[in-house]
N, CA, C and O of each residue as an XYZ file, in Angstrom:
608
protein
N      13.656      0.511     35.969
C      13.769     -0.728     36.829
C      13.702      0.581     38.253
O      14.088      1.748     38.316
N      13.159     -0.150     39.030
C      13.156      0.413     40.671
C      14.243      0.194     40.993
O      14.771     -0.873     40.681
N      15.028      1.337     41.858
C      16.408      1.158     42.624
C      16.737     -0.310     43.625
O      17.787     -0.877     43.930
N      15.147     -0.604     43.970
C      15.351     -2.146     44.533
C      16.058     -2.908     43.779
O      17.167     -3.408     43.972
N      15.266     -2.974     42.803
C      15.379     -4.442     41.809
C      16.614     -3.866     41.137
O      17.345     -4.693     40.591
N      16.906     -2.817     41.095
C      18.655     -2.855     40.760
C      19.812     -3.171     41.734
O      20.898     -3.669     41.437
N      19.341     -2.755     43.053
C      19.980     -3.105     43.778
C      20.173     -4.688     44.315
O      21.309     -4.976     44.692
N      19.114     -5.763     44.377
C      19.159     -6.690     44.086
C      19.812     -7.949     43.499
O      20.306     -9.001     43.902
N      19.467     -7.051     41.872
C      20.243     -7.542     40.784
C      21.858     -7.695     40.894
O      22.558     -8.666     40.608
N      22.318     -6.080     41.537
C      24.020     -6.197     42.037
C      24.438     -7.026     43.015
O      25.557     -7.536     43.075
N      23.549     -7.170     43.787
C      24.179     -8.020     45.025
C      23.764     -9.228     44.408
O      24.414     -9.891     45.216
N      23.252    -10.099     43.684
C      23.220    -11.749     43.080
C      24.544    -11.310     42.187
O      25.369    -12.213     42.052
N      24.799    -10.280     41.676
C      25.868    -10.657     40.062
C      27.044    -10.253     40.550
O      27.871     -9.959     39.687
N      27.477    -10.115     41.996
C      28.556     -9.449     42.377
C      29.526    -10.508     42.669
O      30.639     -9.994     42.779
N      29.563    -11.976     42.865
C      29.708    -12.842     42.906
C      29.432    -14.153     42.089
O      29.364    -15.312     42.497
N      29.261    -13.541     40.561
C      29.249    -14.358     39.293
C      30.297    -14.279     38.898
O      30.820    -13.190     38.665
N      30.922    -15.487     38.705
C      31.999    -16.127     37.701
C      31.946    -15.779     36.222
O      32.959    -15.835     35.525
N      30.812    -15.434     35.769
C      30.784    -15.189     34.328
C      31.169    -13.381     34.038
O      30.503    -12.463     34.517
N      32.079    -13.257     33.376
C      32.449    -11.874     32.607
C      31.783    -11.254     32.400
O      31.875    -10.163     32.963
N      30.720    -11.464     31.523
C      29.699    -11.103     31.288
C      28.631    -10.559     32.485
O      28.063     -9.477     32.332
N      28.386    -11.453     33.776
C      27.837    -10.752     34.456
C      28.413     -9.401     35.320
O      27.735     -8.594     35.956
N      30.076     -9.424     35.110
C      30.192     -8.331     35.804
C      30.217     -6.912     34.618
O      30.576     -5.779     34.941
N      29.745     -7.320     33.218
C      29.908     -6.260     32.573
C      28.185     -5.789     33.173
O      28.268     -4.698     33.737
N      26.619     -6.373     33.178
C      25.730     -6.273     33.515
C      25.932     -5.755     34.847
O      25.383     -4.683     35.100
N      26.646     -6.338     35.782
C      26.676     -5.742     36.671
C      27.549     -3.787     36.803
O      27.134     -2.912     37.564
N      28.462     -3.671     36.060
C      28.956     -1.855     36.266
C      27.456     -1.786     35.431
O      26.853     -0.754     35.726
N      26.807     -2.557     34.567
C      26.069     -1.375     33.429
C      24.634     -0.996     34.216
O      23.863     -0.102     33.870
N      24.422     -2.153     35.681
C      23.331     -2.271     36.718
C      23.227     -0.834     37.606
O      22.320     -0.064     37.925
N      25.397     -0.969     37.919
C      25.616      0.017     38.779
C      25.472      1.539     38.134
O      25.233      2.528     38.827
N      25.622      1.563     36.954
C      25.448      2.999     36.173
C      24.203      3.554     35.988
O      24.099      4.779     35.944
N      23.309      2.889     35.881
C      21.962      2.897     35.983
C      21.320      3.231     37.417
O      20.406      4.052     37.505
N      21.814      2.590     38.486
C      21.139      2.717     39.819
C      21.835      4.264     40.003
O      21.102      5.195     40.335
N      23.289      4.484     39.769
C      23.526      5.908     39.922
C      22.728      6.872     39.531
O      22.286      7.679     40.348
N      22.434      6.927     38.248
C      21.564      7.794     37.532
C      21.805      8.220     36.465
O      21.009      8.985     35.921
N      23.409      7.705     35.645
C      24.178      8.267     34.871
C      23.377      8.641     33.231
O      23.348      7.819     32.315
N      22.824      9.927     33.157
C      22.607      9.890     31.472
C      23.192      9.379     30.781
O      22.488      8.675     30.057
N      24.242      9.323     30.558
C      24.990      8.816     29.804
C      24.557      7.440     29.193
O      24.107      7.109     28.097
N      24.899      6.722     30.438
C      24.800      5.441     30.661
C      22.961      5.124     29.670
O      22.741      4.041     29.127
N      22.208      5.963     29.656
C      20.974      5.430     29.145
C      21.016      6.115     27.478
O      20.174      6.127     26.580
N      22.096      6.531     27.557
C      21.932      7.196     25.822
C      23.163      6.418     25.124
O      23.887      6.811     24.210
N      23.177      5.493     25.657
C      24.031      4.870     24.742
C      22.956      3.181     24.529
O      22.092      2.655     25.231
N      23.561      2.836     23.286
C      22.824      1.328     23.237
C      23.746      0.586     23.582
O      24.822      1.159     23.756
N      23.716     -0.614     23.764
C      24.588     -2.047     24.047
C      25.540     -1.854     22.846
O      26.655     -1.727     23.351
N      25.622     -1.787     21.785
C      26.784     -1.489     20.835
C      27.846     -0.636     21.083
O      29.028     -0.934     20.917
N      27.327      0.667     21.570
C      28.110      1.974     21.941
C      27.690      3.170     21.151
O      28.078      4.339     21.139
N      26.507      2.316     20.302
C      26.297      3.582     19.443
C      25.147      4.739     19.829
O      24.139      4.303     20.385
N      25.206      5.886     19.629
C      24.238      6.967     19.928
C      22.943      6.405     20.148
O      22.847      5.771     19.097
N      21.915      6.192     20.740
C      20.364      6.042     20.199
C      19.806      7.002     19.658
O      19.771      7.889     20.511
N      19.273      7.407     18.593
C      18.627      8.576     17.775
C      17.625      9.868     18.616
O      16.807      9.642     19.507
N      17.868     10.818     18.210
C      17.009     11.377     18.802
C      15.353     11.371     18.391
O      14.970     11.526     17.232
N      14.544     11.186     19.423
C      12.910     11.096     18.837
C      12.735     12.317     17.808
O      13.170     13.452     17.615
N      11.673     11.231     17.171
C      11.138     12.170     15.900
C      10.631     13.571     16.149
O       9.910     13.659     17.143
N      10.841     14.688     15.475
C      10.157     15.999     16.004
C       8.111     15.254     15.677
O       7.756     14.282     15.010
N       7.399     16.095     16.360
C       6.186     16.454     16.408
C       5.596     17.173     15.021
O       5.916     18.321     14.715
N       4.675     16.333     14.206
C       4.769     16.907     13.236
C       3.113     17.240     13.229
O       2.241     16.438     13.565
N       2.869     18.814     12.699
C       1.917     19.545     13.063
C       1.835     20.053     11.632
O       2.739     20.256     10.823
N      -0.050     20.273     11.483
C      -0.508     20.627     10.130
C      -2.042     20.966     10.509
O      -2.895     20.187     10.936
N      -2.183     22.749     10.152
C      -3.600     22.601     11.314
C      -4.028     22.176     12.403
O      -3.394     22.502     13.407
N      -5.442     21.171     12.579
C      -5.832     20.672     13.658
C      -5.084     19.464     14.425
O      -5.267     19.119     15.593
N      -3.927     18.738     13.197
C      -3.564     17.555     13.374
C      -2.434     17.310     13.629
O      -1.593     17.574     12.770
N      -2.047     16.761     14.808
C      -0.632     16.679     15.811
C      -0.406     15.118     15.128
O      -1.274     14.253     15.011
N       1.097     15.029     14.697
C       1.394     13.570     14.390
C       2.818     13.446     15.915
O       3.717     14.217     16.252
N       2.534     12.614     16.241
C       3.526     12.266     17.461
C       4.057     10.695     17.000
O       3.402      9.656     17.080
N       5.316     10.851     16.544
C       6.162      9.583     15.489
C       6.538      8.782     17.120
O       6.313      7.572     17.159
N       6.934      9.262     18.044
C       7.642      8.409     18.949
C       6.392      7.396     19.483
O       6.523      6.181     19.343
N       4.968      8.059     20.207
C       4.225      7.835     20.821
C       3.482      6.740     18.821
O       2.430      6.105     18.898
N       3.812      6.762     18.234
C       2.628      6.332     17.043
C       1.198      6.478     17.258
O       0.446      5.504     17.299
N       0.717      7.972     17.430
C      -0.095      8.698     18.218
C      -0.450     10.025     17.088
O       0.439     10.572     16.437
N      -1.627     10.332     17.020
C      -2.027     11.331     15.990
C      -3.683     11.645     16.380
O      -4.646     10.880     16.315
N      -3.621     12.897     16.756
C      -4.059     13.864     17.543
C      -4.772     14.703     16.497
O      -4.067     15.230     15.637
N      -6.430     14.938     16.459
C      -6.984     16.416     15.870
C      -7.786     16.959     16.524
O      -8.698     16.464     17.186
N      -7.492     18.042     16.377
C      -8.032     18.965     17.656
C      -8.071     18.821     19.157
O      -8.801     19.287     20.032
N      -6.591     17.670     19.144
C      -6.605     17.428     20.881
C      -7.381     16.278     21.017
O      -7.618     15.964     22.184
N      -7.883     15.499     20.064
C      -8.816     14.078     20.574
C      -7.821     12.960     19.894
O      -7.552     13.252     18.728
N      -7.397     12.109     20.221
C      -6.946     11.057     20.159
C      -7.634     10.524     18.692
O      -8.861     10.619     18.685
N      -6.972      9.935     17.351
C      -7.475      9.177     16.758
C      -6.817      7.934     16.546
O      -5.641      7.879     16.187
N      -7.645      6.765     16.789
C      -7.082      5.447     16.480
C      -6.491      4.943     14.768
O      -6.985      4.909     13.641
N      -5.570      4.711     15.206
C      -5.277      4.231     13.893
C      -4.442      2.718     14.097
O      -3.701      2.445     15.042
N      -4.863      1.626     12.670
C      -4.082      0.730     12.714
C      -2.490      0.976     12.296
O      -2.214      1.882     11.509
N      -1.322      0.015     12.937
C      -0.491      0.251     12.414
C       0.196      1.129     11.145
O       0.933      2.115     11.128
N      -0.487      0.174      9.947
C      -0.147      0.802      8.513
C      -0.815      1.668      8.157
O      -0.728      2.071      6.997
N      -1.795      2.283      9.163
C      -3.071      3.594      8.477
C      -1.359      4.018      9.199
O      -0.361      3.865      8.493
N      -1.252      4.517     10.579
C       0.308      5.442     10.956
C       1.302      5.230     10.107
O       2.164      6.099     10.238
N       1.568      4.394      9.239
C       2.593      4.670      9.145
C       2.853      5.391      7.273
O       3.760      6.041      6.754
N       1.383      4.776      6.707
C       1.364      5.450      5.405
C       1.041      7.181      5.744
O       1.319      7.989      4.858
N       0.534      7.602      6.871
C       0.060      8.774      7.208
C       1.662      9.455      7.844
O       1.851     10.665      7.724
N       2.535      8.733      8.379
C       3.047      9.574      9.049
C       4.370      9.694      7.828
O       5.094     10.689      7.848
N       4.603      8.503      6.716
C       5.234      9.012      5.391
C       4.754      9.927      4.771
O       5.510     10.869      4.535
N       3.870      9.972      4.462
C       3.594     11.332      3.372
C       3.970     12.269      4.460
O       5.107     12.730      4.554
N       2.785     12.612      5.467
C       3.487     13.867      6.624
C       4.804     14.177      6.611
O       5.074     15.356      6.380
N       5.885     13.255      6.842
C       7.065     13.802      7.067
C       8.013     14.002      5.739
O       9.234     14.145      5.666
N       7.007     13.961      4.720
C       7.175     14.508      3.415
C       6.215     15.120      2.493
O       5.797     15.087      1.336
N       6.062     15.844      3.915
C       4.795     17.175      3.390
C       5.186     17.759      2.411
O       6.153     18.517      2.487
N       4.554     17.554      1.312
C       3.981     18.821     -0.124
C       4.516     17.803     -1.389
O       4.389     18.176     -2.555
N       5.287     16.138     -0.959
C       5.637     15.813     -2.084
C       4.761     15.094     -2.207
O       3.950     14.820     -1.322
N       4.780     14.455     -3.867
C       3.623     13.737     -4.920
C       4.468     12.033     -4.489
O       5.605     11.609     -4.696
N       3.394     11.512     -3.904
C       4.262      9.957     -3.923
C       2.951      9.096     -4.881
O       1.758      9.375     -4.761
N       3.385      8.245     -5.626
C       2.628      7.138     -6.278
C       2.198      6.350     -5.282
O       2.512      6.570     -4.113
N       1.238      5.094     -5.743
C       0.467      4.239     -4.900
C       1.956      3.395     -4.785
O       2.419      3.193     -3.663
N       2.610      2.958     -5.887
C       4.099      1.879     -5.861
C       5.035      2.666     -4.865
O       5.715      1.969     -4.112
N       5.187      4.482     -4.743
C       6.082      4.527     -3.767
C       5.966      4.804     -2.389
O       6.825      4.919     -1.514
N       4.322      4.918     -2.361
C       3.886      4.291     -0.694
C       4.189      3.088     -0.245
O       4.798      2.789      0.782
N       3.485      2.036     -1.514
C       3.722      1.174     -1.062
C       5.251      0.266     -0.813
O       5.393     -0.773     -0.168
N       6.320      1.082     -1.582
C       7.102      0.494     -1.162
C       8.056      0.690      0.360
O       8.834      0.080      1.094
N       7.565      1.609      0.247
C       7.982      3.138      1.209
C       7.563      2.210      2.920
O       8.448      1.989      3.747
N       6.098      1.799      3.134
C       5.739      1.643      3.630
C       5.702      0.002      4.347
O       5.925     -0.338      5.509
N       5.348     -0.778      3.201
C       5.592     -2.248      3.268
C       6.806     -2.964      2.987
O       6.920     -4.190      2.962
N       8.103     -1.734      2.683
C       9.333     -2.369      2.089
C       9.780     -3.553      1.784
O      10.536     -4.331      2.366
N       8.982     -3.603      0.386
C       8.621     -5.030     -0.412
C       8.337     -4.737     -1.666
O       7.784     -3.640     -1.748
N       8.514     -5.354     -2.832
C       8.057     -5.134     -4.058
C       6.441     -4.846     -4.191
O       5.533     -5.286     -3.486
N       6.393     -4.155     -5.077
C       5.240     -3.659     -5.528
C       4.403     -4.866     -6.019
O       4.907     -5.626     -6.846
N       2.813     -5.141     -5.425
C       2.422     -5.786     -5.962
C       1.527     -5.566     -7.304
O       0.957     -6.456     -7.936
N       1.534     -4.430     -7.539
C       0.749     -3.959     -8.759
C      -1.025     -3.906     -8.097
O      -2.004     -4.196     -8.785
N      -1.073     -3.524     -6.827
C      -2.408     -3.552     -5.909
C      -2.719     -2.318     -5.733
O      -2.300     -2.045     -4.608
N      -3.342     -1.163     -6.306
C      -3.519      0.060     -5.936
C      -4.964     -0.294     -5.140
O      -5.175      0.679     -4.415
N      -5.830     -1.083     -5.006
C      -6.883     -0.748     -4.004
C      -6.797     -1.041     -3.399
O      -7.819     -1.092     -2.714
N      -5.202     -1.782     -2.645
C      -5.123     -1.550     -1.167
C      -4.624     -0.259     -0.711
O      -5.054      0.253      0.322
N      -3.342      0.529     -1.762
C      -3.505      1.408     -0.805
C      -4.772      2.266     -1.082
O      -5.168      2.966     -0.150
N      -5.625      2.296     -2.556
C      -6.856      3.455     -2.095
C      -7.765      2.675     -1.099
O      -8.951      2.946     -0.909
N      -7.324      2.036     -0.706
C      -8.538      1.351      0.760
C      -7.342      2.258      1.581
O      -7.366      3.350      1.012
N      -6.309      2.305      2.656
C      -6.330      2.566      3.188
C      -6.225      3.967      2.993
O      -6.813      4.455      3.958
N      -5.839      4.792      2.341
C      -5.888      5.964      1.866
C      -7.802      6.554      2.566
O      -8.161      7.556      3.185
N      -8.371      5.635      2.175
C      -9.937      6.319      2.222
C     -10.054      6.158      3.921
O     -10.357      7.016      4.749
N      -9.710      4.785      4.105
C      -9.840      4.492      5.959
C      -9.599      6.127      6.940
O     -10.264      6.851      7.680
N      -8.129      6.065      6.316
C      -7.447      7.321      6.995
C      -8.249      8.588      6.745
O      -8.772      9.149      7.708
N      -8.394      9.125      5.389
C      -9.468      9.715      5.324
C     -10.459      9.954      6.136
O     -10.536     11.065      6.660
N     -11.481      8.890      6.421
C     -12.706      8.820      7.036
C     -12.115      9.151      8.930
O     -12.790      9.517      9.893
N     -11.229      8.958      8.873
C     -10.812      8.993     10.618
C     -10.295     10.459     10.591
O     -10.550     11.125     11.594
N      -9.683     10.987      9.696
C      -8.645     12.105      9.944
C      -9.403     13.318      9.690
O      -9.441     14.183     10.565
N     -10.159     13.511      8.317
C     -10.502     14.739      7.573
C     -12.024     15.126      8.460
O     -12.467     14.390      9.342
N     -12.489     16.031      8.151
C     -13.631     16.957      8.789
C     -14.325     16.390      7.712
O     -15.428     15.899      7.954
N     -13.913     16.366      6.635
C     -15.090     15.864      5.329
C     -14.463     15.092      4.246
O     -14.431     15.624      3.136
N     -13.897     13.774      4.417
C     -13.335     12.978      3.674
C     -13.724     12.988      2.125
O     -12.900     12.568      1.313
N     -14.871     13.425      1.736
C     -15.256     13.703      0.370
C     -14.107     15.226     -0.056
O     -13.572     15.285     -1.163
N     -14.036     15.589      0.295
C     -13.221     16.948      0.894
C     -11.964     17.210      1.162
O     -11.677     18.375      1.437
N     -10.981     16.248      1.145
C     -10.103     16.568      1.793
C      -9.095     17.616      2.180
O      -8.813     18.352      1.234
N      -8.572     17.845      3.128
C      -7.961     18.811      3.377
C      -6.183     18.677      3.657
O      -5.292     19.424      3.252
N      -6.085     17.383      4.535
C      -4.730     16.553      4.704
C      -4.261     15.327      3.657
O      -3.040     15.173      3.663
N      -4.818     14.638      2.972
C      -4.427     13.505      2.476
C      -4.904     13.971      1.066
O      -5.832     13.342      0.558
N      -4.350     15.023      0.383
C      -4.564     15.213     -1.001
C      -4.485     14.503     -2.370
O      -3.310     14.413     -2.725
N      -5.392     13.946     -3.292
C      -5.368     13.647     -4.319
C      -4.304     14.068     -5.417
O      -4.472     15.285     -5.495
N      -3.449     13.772     -6.176
C      -3.189     14.471     -7.335
C      -3.494     13.448     -8.619
O      -2.690     12.586     -8.973
N      -4.871     13.699     -9.303
C      -5.149     12.952    -10.129
C      -4.084     12.749    -10.904
O      -3.274     13.661    -11.073
N      -3.918     11.467    -11.518
C      -3.526     10.964    -12.288
C      -2.006     10.420    -11.971
O      -1.554      9.623    -12.792
N      -1.090     10.817    -10.733
C      -0.129     10.934     -9.970
C      -0.522      9.839     -9.077
O      -0.510      8.666     -9.451
N      -0.946     10.293     -7.643
C      -0.875      9.967     -6.370
C      -1.484     10.345     -5.322
O      -2.709     10.242     -5.250
N      -0.755     10.842     -4.339
C      -1.378     11.109     -2.915
C      -0.031     12.019     -2.614
O       1.096     11.928     -3.102
N      -0.564     12.929     -1.631
C       0.677     14.045     -0.821
C      -0.120     14.469      0.717
O      -1.333     14.487      0.930
N       0.641     14.689      1.364
C      -0.278     15.214      2.549
C       0.203     17.293      2.551
O       1.205     18.003      2.468
N      -0.946     17.399      2.666
C      -1.180     18.502      2.821
C       0.367     19.626      3.016
O       1.172     19.424      3.925
N       0.504     20.543      2.193
C       1.757     21.192      2.735
C       1.699     22.388      2.896
O       2.576     23.176      2.539
N       0.222     22.799      3.689
C      -0.560     24.562      4.297
C      -0.162     24.309      5.437
O      -0.366     25.107      6.353
């Protein structure tokens, strides 16, 4: 919010009879004065969680806050679900997950016994992320179990 807009809103709310307007006016005043602590609180007063740290593995950099993935400094465009799967595996680096565990974590729903769906997403991710999708170094298959993100 620009300082000019904040000032205009404050002036408009000064004479408002609504008690909610008074709270909003106080909040806008805090913002206008640039108080960092006011920006660190949500409306319910709970602290805003810190941004997730960037995950790095070899040439790959995953930036959760921006939902961005880079390989060798170049951005790799991912769909929201592709990013969610990659981020889930990468933040649990080295841990092996079954297709069902990945599905439940990313879709937050009951597993539909649809292994081909997860396999298709992994295949697409590898095409975008891996230098050689047929010999992956980031998203590894653990035969008979599932997948893991490289822990090297």
